[in-house]
Residue, then its C-alpha position, 0 to 999 in steps of 0.5 A: m475603436g481607438v487606442l484605448g479599445a486596442v489596449l483593452l483588446v490586447v489586455a483581454i487577450a493576454s488575460t485569457v491566455a494567462l487564465l488558460r495557461g494557469r488552468r493547464l498548469a493546474r491540471a498538469r500539477q493535479r495529474r503529477q500529484l495523482a501519479e505521485a500518490t499512486a506511486r506511494v500507494e504501490s510502494i506501500t503495498r509492495i513493502r507490506t507484501e514483502l513484510e507479510e512474506r518475511q513474517a510468514e517465512v520467519r513463523a514457518r522457520y520458527v515452527v519447524t525449528s522450535s516445535p517437536p515433530r509431533a506427527r512422528v511419535l503419533p500412530p498413523s491413525l492420529q497423524a491426519i488429526d494432528a496435521e489438521a490441528r496444526r493447520l487450525e492453529a496456524l489460522d488463529t495467528l495474524v500474518y500481518d499486523p499493521m500496529v506492529w509494522e506501521g505503528p498507531p494510526a496518525c489520528m490517535 
């Protein structure tokens, strides 16, 4: 095998080692990017949940402080109907509206 063969063998081994190292670094980079993306999604989900809870608290405080206590002036036979009507009214309002908290989608 002469000097040229030995040099080619060393170059081939070095090239293979560099290729394997590059692949390992690429996989590590992909795992790191996936972990960062997962952390961002968890953070966004946590923030969204907190916003929904805050909005629900604000709406509950608003209902308690702004609306007159209708159930107290109604006869006992109509209090149950009034309570059901209030529950149905609450179902019609959105607790979380992405357009309010996050703005329009990026594609618009």
